[in-house]
C-alpha beads as a LAMMPS data file, in Angstrom:
LAMMPS data file: protein, C-alpha beads

474 atoms
473 bonds

1 atom types
1 bond types

-500.0 500.0 xlo xhi
-500.0 500.0 ylo yhi
-500.0 500.0 zlo zhi

Masses

1 110.0

Atoms # bond

1 1 1 401.914 -203.445 252.493
2 1 1 400.167 -205.108 249.481
3 1 1 398.564 -208.504 249.793
4 1 1 400.291 -211.808 250.362
5 1 1 402.543 -212.962 247.520
6 1 1 401.292 -216.225 246.023
7 1 1 402.878 -218.124 243.156
8 1 1 400.456 -219.411 240.519
9 1 1 400.858 -221.818 237.612
10 1 1 404.151 -220.187 236.603
11 1 1 405.452 -217.600 239.025
12 1 1 403.955 -214.619 240.809
13 1 1 402.254 -211.860 238.837
14 1 1 400.856 -208.537 239.905
15 1 1 399.707 -205.173 238.624
16 1 1 402.637 -202.792 238.292
17 1 1 402.831 -200.194 241.108
18 1 1 399.855 -201.762 242.896
19 1 1 401.157 -205.224 243.768
20 1 1 404.212 -205.538 241.569
21 1 1 406.487 -203.064 243.352
22 1 1 410.222 -202.858 243.921
23 1 1 409.696 -203.791 247.565
24 1 1 407.809 -206.930 246.617
25 1 1 410.320 -207.903 243.947
26 1 1 413.063 -207.563 246.561
27 1 1 411.043 -209.772 248.935
28 1 1 410.770 -212.425 246.233
29 1 1 414.469 -212.183 245.402
30 1 1 415.381 -212.588 249.080
31 1 1 413.052 -215.588 249.229
32 1 1 414.877 -217.186 246.295
33 1 1 418.242 -216.394 247.885
34 1 1 417.154 -218.064 251.134
35 1 1 415.889 -221.085 249.214
36 1 1 419.127 -221.438 247.249
37 1 1 421.258 -221.104 250.378
38 1 1 419.122 -223.636 252.245
39 1 1 419.613 -226.063 249.379
40 1 1 423.387 -225.680 249.438
41 1 1 423.507 -224.258 245.910
42 1 1 424.512 -220.663 246.609
43 1 1 428.015 -221.219 245.211
44 1 1 426.559 -221.859 241.754
45 1 1 424.984 -218.430 241.361
46 1 1 421.788 -217.349 239.622
47 1 1 420.925 -216.017 236.176
48 1 1 418.579 -213.015 236.097
49 1 1 416.713 -212.036 232.926
50 1 1 413.844 -209.781 231.927
51 1 1 411.361 -208.989 229.150
52 1 1 410.042 -205.876 227.369
53 1 1 407.523 -204.780 229.984
54 1 1 407.564 -201.442 231.760
55 1 1 410.686 -201.116 233.941
56 1 1 411.476 -204.836 233.684
57 1 1 415.214 -204.092 233.525
58 1 1 414.903 -202.003 236.701
59 1 1 413.033 -204.738 238.531
60 1 1 415.684 -207.218 237.361
61 1 1 418.413 -204.906 238.689
62 1 1 416.604 -204.691 242.050
63 1 1 416.506 -208.495 242.228
64 1 1 420.207 -208.644 241.338
65 1 1 421.088 -206.223 244.140
66 1 1 419.372 -208.465 246.675
67 1 1 420.861 -211.726 245.411
68 1 1 424.363 -210.218 245.256
69 1 1 424.014 -208.892 248.787
70 1 1 423.485 -212.514 249.850
71 1 1 426.930 -213.314 248.391
72 1 1 425.375 -215.277 245.528
73 1 1 426.915 -214.630 242.123
74 1 1 424.513 -213.003 239.654
75 1 1 424.704 -213.443 235.877
76 1 1 422.554 -210.497 234.823
77 1 1 421.364 -210.411 231.218
78 1 1 422.603 -207.203 229.640
79 1 1 419.562 -206.894 227.360
80 1 1 415.970 -208.092 226.998
81 1 1 416.139 -211.891 226.754
82 1 1 413.511 -214.542 225.932
83 1 1 412.804 -217.121 228.626
84 1 1 414.158 -220.069 226.577
85 1 1 417.504 -218.300 226.249
86 1 1 417.587 -217.574 229.985
87 1 1 416.754 -221.252 230.581
88 1 1 419.606 -222.345 228.329
89 1 1 421.942 -220.003 230.237
90 1 1 421.128 -221.889 233.452
91 1 1 422.503 -225.077 231.922
92 1 1 425.380 -223.306 230.201
93 1 1 426.515 -221.559 233.396
94 1 1 425.504 -224.504 235.647
95 1 1 423.773 -222.110 238.022
96 1 1 421.296 -222.822 240.801
97 1 1 418.535 -221.507 238.548
98 1 1 417.221 -218.181 237.331
99 1 1 414.970 -215.292 238.223
100 1 1 413.040 -213.871 235.264
101 1 1 411.048 -210.656 235.326
102 1 1 408.119 -211.248 232.984
103 1 1 404.350 -211.572 232.970
104 1 1 404.381 -213.580 229.746
105 1 1 401.061 -213.057 227.913
106 1 1 399.288 -210.880 230.512
107 1 1 398.065 -207.369 229.583
108 1 1 400.447 -204.413 229.792
109 1 1 399.615 -203.360 233.358
110 1 1 400.994 -206.660 234.701
111 1 1 404.500 -207.828 235.405
112 1 1 405.757 -210.998 237.027
113 1 1 408.504 -212.859 238.866
114 1 1 409.394 -216.373 237.718
115 1 1 411.872 -218.778 239.250
116 1 1 413.533 -221.588 237.335
117 1 1 415.409 -224.435 239.068
118 1 1 418.930 -225.656 238.290
119 1 1 417.463 -228.096 235.734
120 1 1 416.020 -225.056 233.878
121 1 1 412.451 -226.064 234.763
122 1 1 409.609 -224.170 236.419
123 1 1 409.475 -224.393 240.181
124 1 1 407.107 -227.225 241.224
125 1 1 404.412 -226.653 243.879
126 1 1 406.601 -227.827 246.778
127 1 1 409.278 -225.285 245.848
128 1 1 406.863 -222.393 245.382
129 1 1 405.290 -223.278 248.744
130 1 1 408.746 -223.032 250.313
131 1 1 409.360 -219.699 248.573
132 1 1 406.081 -218.399 249.929
133 1 1 407.089 -219.461 253.461
134 1 1 410.451 -217.703 253.101
135 1 1 408.743 -214.573 251.763
136 1 1 406.216 -214.543 254.625
137 1 1 409.055 -214.827 257.178
138 1 1 411.046 -212.069 255.469
139 1 1 407.973 -209.838 255.353
140 1 1 407.583 -210.269 259.114
141 1 1 411.247 -209.585 259.931
142 1 1 412.074 -207.084 257.180
143 1 1 415.366 -208.926 256.645
144 1 1 416.036 -208.067 252.988
145 1 1 419.711 -207.687 252.101
146 1 1 420.714 -205.175 249.453
147 1 1 423.781 -203.603 247.855
148 1 1 423.937 -201.079 244.988
149 1 1 424.275 -202.746 241.581
150 1 1 427.515 -200.976 240.687
151 1 1 429.029 -202.172 243.960
152 1 1 428.008 -205.720 243.138
153 1 1 429.688 -205.386 239.726
154 1 1 432.899 -203.992 241.270
155 1 1 433.012 -206.829 243.793
156 1 1 432.539 -209.442 241.089
157 1 1 429.178 -210.496 242.520
158 1 1 427.296 -209.277 239.427
159 1 1 428.417 -210.159 235.920
160 1 1 426.641 -208.638 232.949
161 1 1 426.428 -211.064 230.045
162 1 1 424.610 -211.914 226.811
163 1 1 423.505 -215.565 226.625
164 1 1 422.166 -215.275 223.067
165 1 1 425.298 -216.319 221.085
166 1 1 425.640 -219.610 222.970
167 1 1 421.933 -220.312 222.558
168 1 1 422.007 -219.603 218.825
169 1 1 425.015 -221.862 218.404
170 1 1 423.148 -224.633 220.212
171 1 1 420.040 -224.121 218.050
172 1 1 422.253 -224.652 214.994
173 1 1 423.030 -228.136 216.317
174 1 1 419.341 -229.027 216.635
175 1 1 417.975 -227.843 213.291
176 1 1 419.593 -227.366 209.873
177 1 1 419.420 -223.583 209.792
178 1 1 421.201 -223.408 206.419
179 1 1 418.493 -225.571 204.870
180 1 1 415.873 -223.152 206.160
181 1 1 417.792 -220.121 204.909
182 1 1 418.064 -221.638 201.420
183 1 1 414.440 -222.864 201.339
184 1 1 412.964 -219.704 199.821
185 1 1 410.166 -219.446 202.360
186 1 1 408.315 -216.213 202.938
187 1 1 407.791 -215.988 206.689
188 1 1 405.898 -213.241 208.495
189 1 1 406.702 -212.981 212.185
190 1 1 404.606 -211.230 214.824
191 1 1 406.814 -210.730 217.872
192 1 1 403.914 -209.045 219.717
193 1 1 406.284 -206.372 221.088
194 1 1 407.883 -209.127 223.153
195 1 1 411.299 -210.486 224.021
196 1 1 411.473 -212.685 220.917
197 1 1 411.784 -209.697 218.584
198 1 1 414.490 -210.065 215.963
199 1 1 415.438 -213.685 216.588
200 1 1 413.727 -215.365 213.617
201 1 1 415.134 -212.696 211.302
202 1 1 418.616 -213.214 212.745
203 1 1 418.438 -216.998 212.454
204 1 1 416.778 -217.237 209.021
205 1 1 417.891 -214.120 207.182
206 1 1 420.661 -213.612 204.657
207 1 1 419.633 -215.992 201.861
208 1 1 416.588 -217.083 199.849
209 1 1 414.180 -217.184 202.798
210 1 1 412.517 -213.847 203.469
211 1 1 411.444 -212.766 206.960
212 1 1 409.082 -209.854 207.547
213 1 1 408.552 -208.888 211.177
214 1 1 405.717 -206.877 212.709
215 1 1 405.459 -205.539 216.264
216 1 1 409.201 -206.072 216.609
217 1 1 409.960 -202.867 218.489
218 1 1 409.746 -202.455 222.244
219 1 1 406.482 -200.959 223.384
220 1 1 405.467 -201.858 226.972
221 1 1 401.887 -200.753 226.258
222 1 1 401.425 -203.569 223.708
223 1 1 399.158 -201.183 221.754
224 1 1 396.195 -202.854 220.139
225 1 1 397.143 -206.359 221.242
226 1 1 397.636 -208.653 224.187
227 1 1 400.908 -210.573 223.794
228 1 1 399.324 -214.022 223.667
229 1 1 399.606 -215.823 220.297
230 1 1 396.021 -217.032 219.928
231 1 1 393.682 -216.548 216.973
232 1 1 391.809 -213.526 218.352
233 1 1 395.093 -211.651 218.885
234 1 1 396.615 -212.507 215.506
235 1 1 394.108 -210.965 213.082
236 1 1 396.729 -208.551 211.717
237 1 1 399.206 -211.379 211.149
238 1 1 396.533 -213.501 209.439
239 1 1 395.545 -210.660 207.114
240 1 1 399.165 -209.903 206.265
241 1 1 399.963 -213.546 205.468
242 1 1 397.105 -213.589 202.946
243 1 1 397.904 -210.147 201.548
244 1 1 401.609 -210.875 200.997
245 1 1 401.185 -214.474 199.845
246 1 1 403.412 -215.701 202.666
247 1 1 404.299 -219.327 203.276
248 1 1 403.420 -219.124 206.967
249 1 1 402.978 -216.753 209.895
250 1 1 404.741 -217.257 213.231
251 1 1 403.966 -215.435 216.481
252 1 1 405.700 -215.519 219.849
253 1 1 404.251 -214.330 223.149
254 1 1 405.685 -211.722 225.509
255 1 1 408.586 -213.874 226.717
256 1 1 408.886 -216.034 223.555
257 1 1 408.322 -219.382 225.223
258 1 1 405.098 -219.982 223.267
259 1 1 404.344 -220.157 219.553
260 1 1 401.277 -219.390 217.453
261 1 1 401.114 -220.386 213.784
262 1 1 398.994 -219.098 210.892
263 1 1 398.814 -221.140 207.696
264 1 1 399.336 -219.846 204.159
265 1 1 395.606 -219.040 203.888
266 1 1 395.695 -216.856 207.000
267 1 1 393.959 -219.481 209.129
268 1 1 395.159 -219.987 212.688
269 1 1 396.425 -223.512 213.341
270 1 1 395.307 -224.435 216.837
271 1 1 397.954 -225.180 219.429
272 1 1 396.690 -228.765 219.670
273 1 1 397.192 -229.209 215.935
274 1 1 400.673 -227.691 216.185
275 1 1 401.575 -230.074 219.027
276 1 1 400.496 -233.091 216.976
277 1 1 402.329 -231.832 213.882
278 1 1 405.548 -231.293 215.827
279 1 1 405.271 -234.793 217.288
280 1 1 404.684 -236.215 213.795
281 1 1 407.719 -234.281 212.515
282 1 1 410.007 -235.763 215.158
283 1 1 408.612 -239.282 214.909
284 1 1 408.220 -239.656 211.149
285 1 1 410.444 -237.164 209.324
286 1 1 413.276 -237.201 211.864
287 1 1 412.857 -240.899 212.688
288 1 1 413.239 -240.337 216.411
289 1 1 411.564 -242.288 219.181
290 1 1 410.688 -241.377 222.719
291 1 1 407.800 -240.628 225.021
292 1 1 405.321 -237.818 224.505
293 1 1 404.283 -235.816 227.580
294 1 1 401.085 -233.787 227.368
295 1 1 398.786 -231.975 229.759
296 1 1 395.132 -232.878 230.191
297 1 1 394.196 -229.955 227.916
298 1 1 396.181 -231.383 225.001
299 1 1 394.929 -233.301 222.007
300 1 1 393.846 -236.923 221.717
301 1 1 395.754 -236.965 218.422
302 1 1 398.911 -237.542 220.459
303 1 1 397.475 -240.780 221.817
304 1 1 396.815 -241.931 218.257
305 1 1 400.364 -240.994 217.205
306 1 1 401.697 -242.865 220.225
307 1 1 399.868 -245.978 219.071
308 1 1 400.965 -245.522 215.459
309 1 1 404.650 -245.095 216.263
310 1 1 404.639 -247.336 219.340
311 1 1 405.793 -244.713 221.831
312 1 1 404.295 -244.061 225.280
313 1 1 402.151 -241.007 225.942
314 1 1 402.024 -239.584 229.468
315 1 1 399.516 -237.068 230.798
316 1 1 400.016 -234.415 233.499
317 1 1 398.007 -231.615 235.106
318 1 1 398.144 -228.205 233.423
319 1 1 401.425 -226.324 233.727
320 1 1 404.960 -226.922 232.583
321 1 1 405.983 -227.360 236.200
322 1 1 404.301 -230.759 235.782
323 1 1 405.369 -231.452 232.190
324 1 1 409.098 -230.785 232.548
325 1 1 409.836 -233.178 235.457
326 1 1 407.983 -235.961 233.623
327 1 1 409.969 -235.189 230.479
328 1 1 413.210 -235.531 232.420
329 1 1 412.073 -238.740 234.134
330 1 1 411.055 -240.372 230.838
331 1 1 413.756 -238.807 228.623
332 1 1 410.768 -237.729 226.537
333 1 1 411.013 -236.732 222.911
334 1 1 408.562 -233.854 223.211
335 1 1 406.405 -232.271 225.878
336 1 1 403.771 -229.611 225.519
337 1 1 400.592 -227.951 226.604
338 1 1 397.510 -226.341 225.122
339 1 1 398.829 -222.803 225.604
340 1 1 401.337 -223.275 222.765
341 1 1 404.420 -224.120 224.823
342 1 1 406.558 -227.045 223.657
343 1 1 409.854 -228.543 224.853
344 1 1 412.159 -230.979 223.112
345 1 1 414.717 -233.618 224.005
346 1 1 418.321 -232.480 223.608
347 1 1 417.366 -228.933 224.568
348 1 1 416.174 -227.256 227.767
349 1 1 413.202 -229.061 229.376
350 1 1 411.216 -225.847 229.182
351 1 1 408.987 -224.219 226.596
352 1 1 410.756 -222.650 223.616
353 1 1 408.671 -220.782 221.061
354 1 1 411.708 -220.012 218.919
355 1 1 412.811 -223.622 218.496
356 1 1 409.207 -224.767 218.031
357 1 1 408.837 -222.268 215.196
358 1 1 412.047 -223.429 213.538
359 1 1 411.021 -227.075 213.818
360 1 1 407.692 -226.228 212.196
361 1 1 409.476 -224.533 209.302
362 1 1 411.754 -227.553 208.964
363 1 1 408.662 -229.766 208.847
364 1 1 407.320 -227.684 205.948
365 1 1 410.619 -227.835 204.057
366 1 1 411.318 -231.529 204.577
367 1 1 407.754 -232.615 203.843
368 1 1 407.483 -230.129 200.957
369 1 1 403.997 -229.216 202.109
370 1 1 402.230 -226.014 203.075
371 1 1 400.817 -225.753 206.615
372 1 1 397.277 -226.567 205.442
373 1 1 398.585 -229.591 203.523
374 1 1 400.452 -230.743 206.606
375 1 1 397.218 -230.642 208.576
376 1 1 395.478 -232.744 205.937
377 1 1 398.364 -235.219 206.101
378 1 1 398.089 -235.391 209.894
379 1 1 394.347 -236.048 209.655
380 1 1 394.980 -238.836 207.160
381 1 1 396.832 -240.607 209.967
382 1 1 394.803 -239.798 213.085
383 1 1 391.425 -238.614 211.801
384 1 1 389.992 -235.080 211.987
385 1 1 390.232 -233.366 215.365
386 1 1 388.992 -229.853 216.058
387 1 1 389.399 -227.793 219.210
388 1 1 388.403 -224.545 220.872
389 1 1 388.544 -222.833 224.250
390 1 1 386.694 -219.943 225.807
391 1 1 387.722 -217.928 228.871
392 1 1 385.050 -216.410 231.077
393 1 1 385.649 -213.987 233.940
394 1 1 383.599 -214.700 237.041
395 1 1 383.102 -213.135 240.491
396 1 1 385.437 -214.816 242.952
397 1 1 382.605 -215.433 245.393
398 1 1 380.904 -217.668 242.781
399 1 1 383.801 -220.152 242.648
400 1 1 382.412 -222.644 245.177
401 1 1 378.963 -222.548 243.616
402 1 1 380.442 -223.330 240.196
403 1 1 382.444 -226.219 241.663
404 1 1 379.326 -227.597 243.364
405 1 1 377.299 -227.409 240.144
406 1 1 379.960 -229.295 238.219
407 1 1 380.437 -231.890 240.955
408 1 1 376.713 -232.622 240.949
409 1 1 376.527 -232.807 237.155
410 1 1 376.534 -236.483 236.140
411 1 1 375.391 -236.755 232.533
412 1 1 375.385 -240.156 230.817
413 1 1 376.173 -238.462 227.506
414 1 1 377.145 -235.028 226.182
415 1 1 376.164 -234.024 222.627
416 1 1 374.950 -237.598 222.104
417 1 1 378.402 -239.002 222.883
418 1 1 378.600 -241.557 225.667
419 1 1 380.410 -240.334 228.769
420 1 1 383.210 -242.822 229.360
421 1 1 384.957 -241.254 232.336
422 1 1 385.122 -238.114 234.495
423 1 1 388.569 -236.922 235.610
424 1 1 388.721 -234.378 238.447
425 1 1 392.498 -234.244 238.824
426 1 1 392.653 -230.690 237.430
427 1 1 389.180 -229.283 236.940
428 1 1 386.312 -231.367 235.560
429 1 1 387.163 -233.313 232.420
430 1 1 384.470 -235.332 230.680
431 1 1 386.003 -237.986 228.417
432 1 1 383.599 -238.998 225.673
433 1 1 383.330 -241.654 222.986
434 1 1 385.345 -241.122 219.805
435 1 1 388.290 -239.179 221.300
436 1 1 386.078 -236.197 222.167
437 1 1 386.390 -234.435 225.507
438 1 1 385.171 -231.428 227.472
439 1 1 387.150 -229.770 230.256
440 1 1 386.111 -227.037 232.677
441 1 1 388.784 -225.639 234.994
442 1 1 389.858 -222.459 236.753
443 1 1 392.875 -220.451 235.653
444 1 1 395.842 -220.708 238.017
445 1 1 396.758 -217.034 237.590
446 1 1 393.551 -215.055 236.895
447 1 1 389.854 -214.973 238.018
448 1 1 388.846 -216.853 234.882
449 1 1 387.096 -220.132 234.191
450 1 1 388.283 -221.916 231.043
451 1 1 386.132 -224.267 228.981
452 1 1 387.961 -226.495 226.495
453 1 1 386.673 -229.051 224.005
454 1 1 387.951 -231.323 221.257
455 1 1 385.809 -233.266 218.783
456 1 1 385.509 -234.514 215.245
457 1 1 383.988 -231.303 213.817
458 1 1 383.942 -227.583 214.537
459 1 1 380.192 -227.766 215.056
460 1 1 380.544 -230.485 217.689
461 1 1 383.221 -228.493 219.507
462 1 1 380.927 -225.445 219.607
463 1 1 378.106 -227.552 221.022
464 1 1 380.377 -229.134 223.639
465 1 1 381.572 -225.734 224.825
466 1 1 377.995 -224.435 224.999
467 1 1 377.044 -227.479 227.066
468 1 1 380.057 -226.961 229.339
469 1 1 379.055 -223.361 229.922
470 1 1 375.531 -224.481 230.806
471 1 1 376.853 -227.126 233.220
472 1 1 379.060 -224.548 234.983
473 1 1 376.256 -221.978 235.071
474 1 1 378.404 -219.226 233.542

Bonds

1 1 1 2
2 1 2 3
3 1 3 4
4 1 4 5
5 1 5 6
6 1 6 7
7 1 7 8
8 1 8 9
9 1 9 10
10 1 10 11
11 1 11 12
12 1 12 13
13 1 13 14
14 1 14 15
15 1 15 16
16 1 16 17
17 1 17 18
18 1 18 19
19 1 19 20
20 1 20 21
21 1 21 22
22 1 22 23
23 1 23 24
24 1 24 25
25 1 25 26
26 1 26 27
27 1 27 28
28 1 28 29
29 1 29 30
30 1 30 31
31 1 31 32
32 1 32 33
33 1 33 34
34 1 34 35
35 1 35 36
36 1 36 37
37 1 37 38
38 1 38 39
39 1 39 40
40 1 40 41
41 1 41 42
42 1 42 43
43 1 43 44
44 1 44 45
45 1 45 46
46 1 46 47
47 1 47 48
48 1 48 49
49 1 49 50
50 1 50 51
51 1 51 52
52 1 52 53
53 1 53 54
54 1 54 55
55 1 55 56
56 1 56 57
57 1 57 58
58 1 58 59
59 1 59 60
60 1 60 61
61 1 61 62
62 1 62 63
63 1 63 64
64 1 64 65
65 1 65 66
66 1 66 67
67 1 67 68
68 1 68 69
69 1 69 70
70 1 70 71
71 1 71 72
72 1 72 73
73 1 73 74
74 1 74 75
75 1 75 76
76 1 76 77
77 1 77 78
78 1 78 79
79 1 79 80
80 1 80 81
81 1 81 82
82 1 82 83
83 1 83 84
84 1 84 85
85 1 85 86
86 1 86 87
87 1 87 88
88 1 88 89
89 1 89 90
90 1 90 91
91 1 91 92
92 1 92 93
93 1 93 94
94 1 94 95
95 1 95 96
96 1 96 97
97 1 97 98
98 1 98 99
99 1 99 100
100 1 100 101
101 1 101 102
102 1 102 103
103 1 103 104
104 1 104 105
105 1 105 106
106 1 106 107
107 1 107 108
108 1 108 109
109 1 109 110
110 1 110 111
111 1 111 112
112 1 112 113
113 1 113 114
114 1 114 115
115 1 115 116
116 1 116 117
117 1 117 118
118 1 118 119
119 1 119 120
120 1 120 121
121 1 121 122
122 1 122 123
123 1 123 124
124 1 124 125
125 1 125 126
126 1 126 127
127 1 127 128
128 1 128 129
129 1 129 130
130 1 130 131
131 1 131 132
132 1 132 133
133 1 133 134
134 1 134 135
135 1 135 136
136 1 136 137
137 1 137 138
138 1 138 139
139 1 139 140
140 1 140 141
141 1 141 142
142 1 142 143
143 1 143 144
144 1 144 145
145 1 145 146
146 1 146 147
147 1 147 148
148 1 148 149
149 1 149 150
150 1 150 151
151 1 151 152
152 1 152 153
153 1 153 154
154 1 154 155
155 1 155 156
156 1 156 157
157 1 157 158
158 1 158 159
159 1 159 160
160 1 160 161
161 1 161 162
162 1 162 163
163 1 163 164
164 1 164 165
165 1 165 166
166 1 166 167
167 1 167 168
168 1 168 169
169 1 169 170
170 1 170 171
171 1 171 172
172 1 172 173
173 1 173 174
174 1 174 175
175 1 175 176
176 1 176 177
177 1 177 178
178 1 178 179
179 1 179 180
180 1 180 181
181 1 181 182
182 1 182 183
183 1 183 184
184 1 184 185
185 1 185 186
186 1 186 187
187 1 187 188
188 1 188 189
189 1 189 190
190 1 190 191
191 1 191 192
192 1 192 193
193 1 193 194
194 1 194 195
195 1 195 196
196 1 196 197
197 1 197 198
198 1 198 199
199 1 199 200
200 1 200 201
201 1 201 202
202 1 202 203
203 1 203 204
204 1 204 205
205 1 205 206
206 1 206 207
207 1 207 208
208 1 208 209
209 1 209 210
210 1 210 211
211 1 211 212
212 1 212 213
213 1 213 214
214 1 214 215
215 1 215 216
216 1 216 217
217 1 217 218
218 1 218 219
219 1 219 220
220 1 220 221
221 1 221 222
222 1 222 223
223 1 223 224
224 1 224 225
225 1 225 226
226 1 226 227
227 1 227 228
228 1 228 229
229 1 229 230
230 1 230 231
231 1 231 232
232 1 232 233
233 1 233 234
234 1 234 235
235 1 235 236
236 1 236 237
237 1 237 238
238 1 238 239
239 1 239 240
240 1 240 241
241 1 241 242
242 1 242 243
243 1 243 244
244 1 244 245
245 1 245 246
246 1 246 247
247 1 247 248
248 1 248 249
249 1 249 250
250 1 250 251
251 1 251 252
252 1 252 253
253 1 253 254
254 1 254 255
255 1 255 256
256 1 256 257
257 1 257 258
258 1 258 259
259 1 259 260
260 1 260 261
261 1 261 262
262 1 262 263
263 1 263 264
264 1 264 265
265 1 265 266
266 1 266 267
267 1 267 268
268 1 268 269
269 1 269 270
270 1 270 271
271 1 271 272
272 1 272 273
273 1 273 274
274 1 274 275
275 1 275 276
276 1 276 277
277 1 277 278
278 1 278 279
279 1 279 280
280 1 280 281
281 1 281 282
282 1 282 283
283 1 283 284
284 1 284 285
285 1 285 286
286 1 286 287
287 1 287 288
288 1 288 289
289 1 289 290
290 1 290 291
291 1 291 292
292 1 292 293
293 1 293 294
294 1 294 295
295 1 295 296
296 1 296 297
297 1 297 298
298 1 298 299
299 1 299 300
300 1 300 301
301 1 301 302
302 1 302 303
303 1 303 304
304 1 304 305
305 1 305 306
306 1 306 307
307 1 307 308
308 1 308 309
309 1 309 310
310 1 310 311
311 1 311 312
312 1 312 313
313 1 313 314
314 1 314 315
315 1 315 316
316 1 316 317
317 1 317 318
318 1 318 319
319 1 319 320
320 1 320 321
321 1 321 322
322 1 322 323
323 1 323 324
324 1 324 325
325 1 325 326
326 1 326 327
327 1 327 328
328 1 328 329
329 1 329 330
330 1 330 331
331 1 331 332
332 1 332 333
333 1 333 334
334 1 334 335
335 1 335 336
336 1 336 337
337 1 337 338
338 1 338 339
339 1 339 340
340 1 340 341
341 1 341 342
342 1 342 343
343 1 343 344
344 1 344 345
345 1 345 346
346 1 346 347
347 1 347 348
348 1 348 349
349 1 349 350
350 1 350 351
351 1 351 352
352 1 352 353
353 1 353 354
354 1 354 355
355 1 355 356
356 1 356 357
357 1 357 358
358 1 358 359
359 1 359 360
360 1 360 361
361 1 361 362
362 1 362 363
363 1 363 364
364 1 364 365
365 1 365 366
366 1 366 367
367 1 367 368
368 1 368 369
369 1 369 370
370 1 370 371
371 1 371 372
372 1 372 373
373 1 373 374
374 1 374 375
375 1 375 376
376 1 376 377
377 1 377 378
378 1 378 379
379 1 379 380
380 1 380 381
381 1 381 382
382 1 382 383
383 1 383 384
384 1 384 385
385 1 385 386
386 1 386 387
387 1 387 388
388 1 388 389
389 1 389 390
390 1 390 391
391 1 391 392
392 1 392 393
393 1 393 394
394 1 394 395
395 1 395 396
396 1 396 397
397 1 397 398
398 1 398 399
399 1 399 400
400 1 400 401
401 1 401 402
402 1 402 403
403 1 403 404
404 1 404 405
405 1 405 406
406 1 406 407
407 1 407 408
408 1 408 409
409 1 409 410
410 1 410 411
411 1 411 412
412 1 412 413
413 1 413 414
414 1 414 415
415 1 415 416
416 1 416 417
417 1 417 418
418 1 418 419
419 1 419 420
420 1 420 421
421 1 421 422
422 1 422 423
423 1 423 424
424 1 424 425
425 1 425 426
426 1 426 427
427 1 427 428
428 1 428 429
429 1 429 430
430 1 430 431
431 1 431 432
432 1 432 433
433 1 433 434
434 1 434 435
435 1 435 436
436 1 436 437
437 1 437 438
438 1 438 439
439 1 439 440
440 1 440 441
441 1 441 442
442 1 442 443
443 1 443 444
444 1 444 445
445 1 445 446
446 1 446 447
447 1 447 448
448 1 448 449
449 1 449 450
450 1 450 451
451 1 451 452
452 1 452 453
453 1 453 454
454 1 454 455
455 1 455 456
456 1 456 457
457 1 457 458
458 1 458 459
459 1 459 460
460 1 460 461
461 1 461 462
462 1 462 463
463 1 463 464
464 1 464 465
465 1 465 466
466 1 466 467
467 1 467 468
468 1 468 469
469 1 469 470
470 1 470 471
471 1 471 472
472 1 472 473
473 1 473 474
C-alpha cells in the first residue's frame, strides 16, 4: 500500500500509478462520503468533475462509484470541466460540495483529488484533517463501498450533466459580454492543454473581437510546457502576441482557476500587478465598494488602494482555503493570491481564471487603455511596485536546518531598507520600509522553498531575493 494520504494547500496530489491509484482515489472518495454523512448533508449529493490529465475521467468515475454506493446522489460532469464551473455547479445544485480530479499546475505525471465544501470553497485545515482521519480508518478496515457506474445511473444515484450552460449564463450577468464581443480586441489565449480550452473563444467569438487559441487540444503530456501560467511557461504566448500585434494574451492553468496575462508588447504582467488592476477596475471603473482579501504573498499596492478608496484590506495565510472564508465573512469585493487566483463578490467564493480574464478585458475596453498603459495608470495612483519569486528544490532532511537559519537571522535592514517587522505566521516575512517585503516559505504541496519579494524597482527585487536565498542558505 502506498504512503499515507495527506492533503496539502489544496487537496491531495500524487504521481499517477505510484501514489495516485484507483485504490487511493476510492479511499479518498469513501473518506468524503463518510464526512458528508457525518455532517448530515448526504441528502444533498455531490458534484464530481475532472480535468484533462491522464485517465482523469476514469478516476472521476471510480470516485462516483464509491459515492453512489454510499447512497449519496452524484452529479457527474459529462465532459472535462474547469474548477470554477464545478464550483458554480455546487451552488446551482445546492449540493454538499464537490470532488474534483485535477492536479492543477503540476507536471504531467501528477494527478490530484480536491474537495470543495457546500459553499464552493476549498476544504479548510480542520476538514482535511477529518478527511485524513476517515481515510486512515478506512485503510485499516478496508471498508470501501462500490457499485458499477452503470448501475448507479440506472438506480438514479448518478446523473450525468453539463454545468457549463448555467455557468455561462451567470457570467453574462456579471460582465457585459456583448461589449467585449463588439470591442474589436485581438486576444490570444493559451489554454495550456487544460480544462479551460475553448471557453474564451465561446464567450467572446462571433463579432468584432478576434480570439486565437493555442494549446487548446487535450494532451495529458502537456508537451513542452507545465500548465502554470507564469512568465517562464508563457514564452510562446508572449512571442505570438508580439508577432500578431495582439491586444493582449491570456493564459489559464490546468484547471482554469488561475490566470496569466501578457501585455500588448509580449511582457508578462505579474500576478500581483493583475490583482491590483482588477481591484482598481472594480473600485474605480465599476464604482463598487467592499473589502479586499489578500494572502501574505500579495502586493502592498492593495493596501494603498484600500486607503485611496477607503475600503478595508484583510490579510490571510497562503491558500484559498484561508481567503474564501474571509471573503464570505466580510462580503468582500475581491479576494486573491500571488499564484494568479482571484475570486469576486456575486460569484463563487473560489478562484476563477475565466472570469478574471473577462474582467481584465472589460477593464481594457472601459478604460480605453492597453495593458501596459493600465499599469502606468495604476502606478500613477500607488507608485511603482515590482515583484518576483523563485522556487528552489531542497533535500527534505535540510528543512529544519533552513528553518533554524531563518529563525536566527535578525537583520536590522535588508538592501539598506529598515526592517520594520518580522511575520512568522506562514514562513518568514520581512516587512521593510517603503512597502518592500521579502518572504521565505515552504511549498504546501512540493519539496520546494519559495522566495518572494516586492520593491520599488526590478533591481531591488533581484537584490532582495538574492539576500533571501543567502539567509536561507539555499
